[in-house]
ZAKOL-387792 format. One record per atom (N, C-alpha, C): residue in three letters; z, x, y. Coordinates in steps of 0.001 Angstrom, whole numbers, padded with zeros to 6 digits, always signed. Each point is the difference from the previous one (the first is absolute). Example, Ala and Ser with C-alpha at 12.3 -4.5 7.8 and 13.67 -1.06 7.14 Angstrom:
2
ala+007800+013190-005690;ala+000000-000890+001190;ala+000000+000900+001200;ser-000720-000350+001050;ser+000060+000820+001190;ser+000730-000770+001090;
//
This chain:
175
val+148585+080326+091319;val-000546+000166+001339;val-001475-000361-000060;lys-000319-001084+000646;lys-001393-000452+000013;lys-000702+000340+001317;val+000779+000015+001089;val-000528+000334+001323;val+001000+000928+000687;pro-000434+000770+000984;pro+000927+000916+000677;pro+001255-000665+000557;ala-000079-001262+000382;ala+001168-000697+000539;ala+001103-000165-001042;asp-000326+000163-001291;asp+001001-000093-001059;asp+000841+001279-000128;leu-000465+001100+000587;leu+000680+001289-000176;leu+001437+000050+000505;pro+000314-000513+001184;pro+001392+000108+000467;pro+001005-000601-000984;ala-000267-001184-000505;ala+000923-000628-000950;ala+000037+000769-001316;ala-001152+000511-000436;ala-000036+000774-001250;ala+000798+001293+000146;phe-000203+000713+001104;phe+000766+001227+000228;phe+001494-000306+000073;ala+000371-001074+000687;ala+001421-000355+000121;ala+000604-000279-001376;ala-000713-000714-000845;ala+000506-000287-001352;ala+000158+001287-000799;leu-000966+000887+000094;leu+000094+001277-000711;leu+001137+000851+000553;his+000154+000025+001313;his+001080+000789+000614;his+001367-000521-000415;arg+000152-001325-000071;arg+001277-000563-000451;arg+000290+000396-001449;ala-001058+000235-000775;ala+000160+000413-001404;ala+000156+001516-000135;gly-000043+000732+001122;gly+000186+001451-000035;gly-001278+000799-000123;val-001146-000644+000140;val-001293+000685-000088;val-000469+000321+001416;arg-000289+001257+000248;arg-000452+000414+001337;arg-001521-000149+000106;ala-000448-001204-000002;ala-001430-000302+000092;ala-000453+000138+001448;gly-001016+000804+000214;gly-000555+000161+001341;gly+000839+000848+000921;phe+001241-000390+000176;phe+000935+000726+000852;phe+001405-000314-000482;ala+000970+000720+000512;ala+001398-000246-000348;ala+000688-000627+001207;phe+000853-000972-000255;phe+000784-000651+001049;phe+001470+000140-000360;ser+000810+000406+000974;ser+001437+000116-000235;ser+000735-000165+001324;val+001307-000075-000115;val+000862+000005+001170;val+000908+001203-000157;arg+000052+000828+001040;arg+000772+001244-000027;arg+000794+000150+001285;gln+000910+000933-000047;gln+000701+000353+001226;gln-001004+000650+000943;asp+000047-000371+001249;asp-000900+000562+001005;asp+000272+001502+000116;ala-001033+000811-000147;ala+000142+001460+000019;ala+000479+000531+001356;lys-000179-000783+001067;lys+000403+000468+001327;lys+001155-000802+000599;asp+000478-000991-000737;asp+001136-000793+000467;asp+000752-000510-001223;ser+000974+000773-000453;ser+000704-000305-001239;ser+000834-001276+000070;arg+000062-000623+001168;arg+000764-001242+000133;arg-000800-001221-000437;arg-001276+000179-000288;arg-000808-001168-000362;arg-000908+000279-001198;tyr-000452-001081-000599;tyr-000963+000065-001092;tyr-001362-000388+000534;leu-001026+000493-000659;leu-001358-000191+000476;leu-000919-000230-001189;ala-000832-001021+000072;ala-001021-000210-001025;ala-001027+001115+000125;glu-000629+000320-001125;glu-000971+001097+000002;glu-001095-000277-001021;ile-001225+000346+000371;ile-001083+000043-000970;ile-000461+001447-000116;arg-000348+000383-001235;arg-000435+001366-000292;arg-001210-000034-000917;gln-000739+001074+000009;gln-001153+000115-000890;gln+000456-000055-001454;ala-000786-000633-000826;ala+000250-000113-001437;ala-001266-000590-000606;gly+000078-000402-001241;gly-001111-000722-000587;gly-000981+000806-000815;leu+000291+001262-000237;leu-000898+000818-000816;leu+000505+000067-001430;gly-000915+000033-000941;gly+000379+000110-001402;gly+000279+001423-000432;leu-000616+000956+000665;leu+000258+001413-000283;leu+001182+000467+000849;pro+000680+001068-000397;pro+001264+000381+000648;pro-000055+000318+001493;asp-001134+000484+000499;asp-000065+000420+001397;asp-001441-000071+000468;arg-000190-000090+001302;arg-001340-000106+000578;arg-000917+001140-000422;asp+000551+001201-000163;asp-000834+001160-000305;asp-000659-000082-001374;tyr+000544-000798-000907;tyr-000616-000165-001320;tyr-001403-000595+000101;tyr-000295-000698+001085;tyr-001291-000647+000175;tyr-001061+000949+000559;phe+000403+001182+000469;phe-000935+000867+000710;phe-000206+001372-000630;arg+000890+000417-000853;arg-000177+001315-000633;arg-001219-000030-000912;asp-000772+001083+000031;asp-001235+000043-000783;asp+000076+000918-001211;asp+001176+000534-000295;asp+000101+000886-001157;asp-000130-000820-001293;glu-000228+000686-001088;glu-000253-000647-001288;glu+001172-000891-000442;arg+001208+000491+000153;arg+001182-000762-000419;arg+000133-001291+000800;ser-000181+000075+001314;ser+000123-001188+000844;ser-001074-001022-000317;thr-001209+000474-000233;thr-001090-000900-000379;thr+000315-000690-001322;ala+000527+000743-000946;ala+000376-000574-001299;ala+001113-001042+000179;gln+000950+000268+000877;gln+001083-000960+000252;gln-000540-001298+000597;arg-000912+000113+000967;arg-000585-001197+000599;arg-000804-000785-001041;asn-000745+000709-000829;asn-000782-000677-001040;asn+000917-000695-000999;ala+001089+000647-000373;ala+000952-000609-000934;ala+000654-001231+000637;tyr+000305+000078+001278;tyr+000586-001138+000713;tyr-000995-001162+000034;arg-001264+000302+000319;arg-001029-001045+000020;arg-000142-000643-001382;asp+000012+000815-001065;asp-000096-000536-001366;asp+001208-000880-000327;his+001172+000423+000452;his+001219-000799-000201;his-000134-001353+000703;leu-000470+000023+001239;leu-000192-001250+000731;leu-000990-000911-000726;ala-001066+000576-000522;ala-000995-000791-000728;ala+000630-000658-001234;arg+000841+000743-000718;arg+000682-000582-001165;arg+000917-001145+000420;ile+000696+000177+001106;ile+000886-001059+000496;ile-000819-001244+000341;phe-001110+000191+000710;phe-000840-001146+000343;phe-000548-000674-001251;ala-000415+000777-000980;ala-000508-000584-001248;ala+001096-000798-000706;leu+001221+000527-000005;leu+001115-000690-000647;leu+000377-001301+000710;thr-000274-000072+001297;thr+000316-001228+000736;thr-001099-001041-000143;gly-001024+000317-000782;gly-001043-000976-000271;gly-001183+000046+000934;glu-000146+001067+000750;glu-001116+000089+000941;glu-001340+000288-000681;gly+000037+000466-001220;gly-001241+000245-000719;gly-000427+001451+000056;arg-000716+000402-001025;arg-000417+001406-000110;arg-000983+000412+001082;arg-000845-000900+000439;arg-000977+000352+001042;arg+000669+000137+001361;ala+000960-000854+000278;ala+000641+000016+001315;ala+001045+001096+000135;ala+000691+000330-001086;ala+001140+000924+000073;ala-000335+001347+000642;pro-001068+000688-000402;pro-000297+001295+000647;pro-000333-000154+001487;tyr-000698-001071+000348;tyr-000329-000240+001395;tyr+001265-000232+000817;leu+000899-000827-000530;leu+001261-000275+000691;leu+000823+001271+000167;ala+000054+000810-001049;ala+000768+001246+000061;ala-000563+000925+001074;ser-001311+000126+000053;ser-000620+000848+001023;ser+000244-000561+001396;ser-000003-001319+000117;ser+000260-000635+001290;ser+001421+000281+000467;val+000957-000070-000925;val+001393+000300+000351;val+000117+001456+000445;leu-000581+000893-000753;leu+000082+001425+000337;leu-000638+000270+001370;tyr-001131-000626+000270;tyr-000666+000170+001291;tyr+000878-000535+001137;thr+000582-001183-000192;thr+000860-000592+001030;thr+001222+000880+000248;glu+000591+000502-001078;glu+001156+000884+000159;glu-000387+001281+000735;arg-001188+000506-000247;arg-000438+001204+000707;arg-000140-000288+001500;leu-000532-001166+000346;leu-000102-000369+001412;leu+001380-000076+000642;leu+000966-000538-000717;leu+001372-000041+000519;leu+000579+001405+000115;ala-000261+000824-000995;ala+000530+001369+000006;ala-000519+000793+001196;glu-001241-000258+000398;glu-000568+000709+001156;glu+000825-000226+001263;ala+000619-001164+000110;ala+000767-000334+001202;ala+001470+000399-000102;gln+000435+000434-001159;gln+001409+000328-000172;gln+000352+001357+000594;met+001244+000115+000424;met+000536+001288+000434;met+000226+000874-001234;thr-000110+001297+000210;thr+000313+000938-001081;thr+001513+000052-000189;leu+000427+000651-001077;leu+001438+000166-000235;leu+000670+000730+001155;val-000656+001009+000527;val+000570+000768+001113;val+000119-000881+001245;glu-001033-000761+000307;glu+000047-000883+001173;glu+001106-001049-000138;arg+000197-000506-001205;arg+001029-001031-000217;arg+001412+000536+000184;arg+000175+001313-000051;arg+001331+000587+000211;arg+000353+000147+001472;asp-000964-000209+000878;asp+000232+000138+001435;asp+000578-001307+000546;pro+001287-000011+000376;pro+000622-001249+000444;pro-000614-000569+001274;glu-000605+000843+000816;glu-000634-000503+001225;glu-001304-000735-000327;lys-000746+000512-000973;lys-001266-000642-000372;lys+000208-001338-000702;thr+001145-000156-000655;thr+000226-001217-000769;thr+000921-000996+000692;tyr+000285+000230+001264;tyr+000830-000934+000775;tyr-000891-000631+001057;asn-000477-001188-000292;asn-000968-000681+000860;asn+000389-001470+000134;ile+000903-000286+000924;ile+000488-001356+000194;ile-001123-000846+000610;arg-000187-001176-000606;arg-001026-000924+000466;arg+000569-001419-000028;ser-000496-000819+000901;ser+000253-001435-000133;ser-000978-000511-001061;val+000308-001144-000565;val-000912-000587-000987;val-001342-000297+000661;glu+000034-000423+001257;glu-001242-000273+000729;glu-000823+001279+000188;ala+000662+001101+000330;ala-000714+001271+000166;ala-000600+000456-001334;leu+000747-000161-001079;leu-000531+000353-001316;leu-001243-000818-000305;ala+000032-001287+000287;ala-001157-000859-000262;ala-001214+000439+000818;lys+000219+000496+001208;lys-001116+000480+000831;lys-000513+001349-000477;glu+000915+000885-000411;glu-000392+001342-000440;glu-000571+000013-001417;ala+000384-000981-000786;ala-000431-000070-001401;ala-000517-001402-000308;pro-001117-000399+000643;pro-000523-001348-000220;pro-000692-000105-001363;gly-000052-001231-000491;gly-000668-000250-001272;gly+000956-000411-001100;phe+001274+000260+000186;phe+001044-000415-000931;phe+000971-000841+000805;asp+000360-001154-000526;asp+000890-000906+000728;asp+001448+000450-000185;trp+000446+000892+000875;trp+001344+000564-000090;trp+001076-001070+000141;lys-000200-000959+000922;lys+000993-001060+000187;lys+000145-000833-001273;ala-001107-000282-000659;ala+000057-000754-001264;ala+000740+000808-001059;tyr-000234+001316-000023;tyr+000714+000847-000958;tyr+001507-000049+000257;phe+000410+000200+001259;phe+001428+000021+000305;phe+000648-001353-000294;ala-000719-001075+000227;ala+000525-001323-000355;ala+000155-000114-001517;ala-001005+000452-000741;ala+000029-000105-001461;ala+001068+000899-000628;ile+000289+001126+000628;ile+001011+000917-000553;ile+001414-000463+000362;gly+000090-000968+000915;gly+001315-000524+000365;gly+000524+000499+001332;ala-000890+000525+000830;ala+000407+000511+001316;ala-000866-000623+001098;pro-000034-001346+000082;pro-000897-000636+000969;pro+000375+000257+001456;ala+001248+000352+000267;ala+000447+000232+001380;ala-000107+001467+000416;leu-000549+000836-000868;leu-000128+001426+000313;leu-000840+000182+001253;thr+000506+000808+000912;thr-000739+000249+001246;thr-000356+001469+000179;glu+000765+000895-000646;glu-000180+001438+000197;glu+000189+000722-001330;leu-000771+001057-000184;leu+000123+000787-001225;leu-000523+001403+000232;asn+000293+000881-000952;asn-000555+001343+000017;asn-001243-000007-000886;val-001097+000475+000555;val-001238+000151-000758;val-000119+001500-000251;ala+000476+000441-001154;ala+000126+001435-000261;ala-001334+000735+000064;gln-001074-000644-000414;gln-001329+000611+000038;gln-000986-000998+000615;pro-000104-000036+001321;pro-000859-000986+000667;pro-001469+000065-000429;ala-000540+001190-000214;ala-001403+000106-000414;ala-000208-000630-001376;tyr+000983+000137-000868;tyr-000097-000611-001324;tyr+000040-001523+000116;ala+000899-000527+000822;ala+000080-001453+000177;ala-001328-000550+000502;ala-000626+000710+000928;ala-001291-000439+000531;ala-001086+000046-001078;ala-000015+001054-000798;ala-000999+000119-001070;ala+000195-001078-001056;leu+001248-000256-000371;leu+000291-001045-000980;leu-000470-001355+000516;ala+000321-000308+001250;ala-000391-001284+000581;ala-001519-000137+000051;lys-000687+001078+000350;lys-001464-000033+000041;lys-000569-000259-001395;leu+000533+000673-001003;leu-000455-000238-001368;leu+000285-001433-000436;ala+001159-000515+000391;ala+000354-001372-000371;ala-001013-000996+000551;ala-000542+000289+001162;ala-000949-000909+000636;ala-001436+000223-000444;thr-000329+001221-000407;thr-001414+000315-000243;thr-000367+000246-001454;arg+000954+000351-000827;arg-000307+000260-001417;arg-000131-001337-000695;pro-001143-000287-000569;pro-000188-001342-000566;pro+000883-000259-001209;val+000405-001239-000105;val+000713-000466-001190;val-001067-000710-000826;ala-000344+000586-001140;ala-001109-000509-000800;ala+000494-000819-001178;asp-000870-000794-000533;asp+000277-000722-001230;asp-000462+000889-001160;trp+000940+000697-000581;trp-000338+000996-001015;trp-000509-000630-001286;arg+000181-001321-000164;arg-000491-000642-001215;arg-001512+000030-000083;ala-000662+000318+001116;ala-001472+000044+000015;ala-000531+001222-000751;tyr+000851+000955-000330;tyr-000459+001225-000642;tyr+000105-000086-001497;
//
């Protein structure tokens, strides 16, 4: 991913491989009309098990976040990013994930079927969550004719799209 416009195709490739990068996309039975299937996007994309791991301030949670950041740094170093860049990249990932976690529903909120049933047209999703090319994503994932879907967490979709448009994609080789 060199520019934000590369994200839809990258997410689609990862989703086809079973990686829930950024968000999860699936097709499910419609929760309010069992006679039909409905495409759905849901919050996903965090490396830690749940959104609350990013906000707890107790000693154990802080240690877990630090261990996760160190793990990310080792992964970046192993991929050839270099010792100087790896810690910066790891901190950047953790920061980005925290921004995504802020927009996620809690476990309790996600259990509420009314809160997670939000039918949208693709056009409405693009207006409510600008900054990410949803149509390009649906084309890349193999659903170019998709017109309607469930957006289980609309605030998360909007936050993800905003980050996709505003979070810079840097050339990490400069570090």
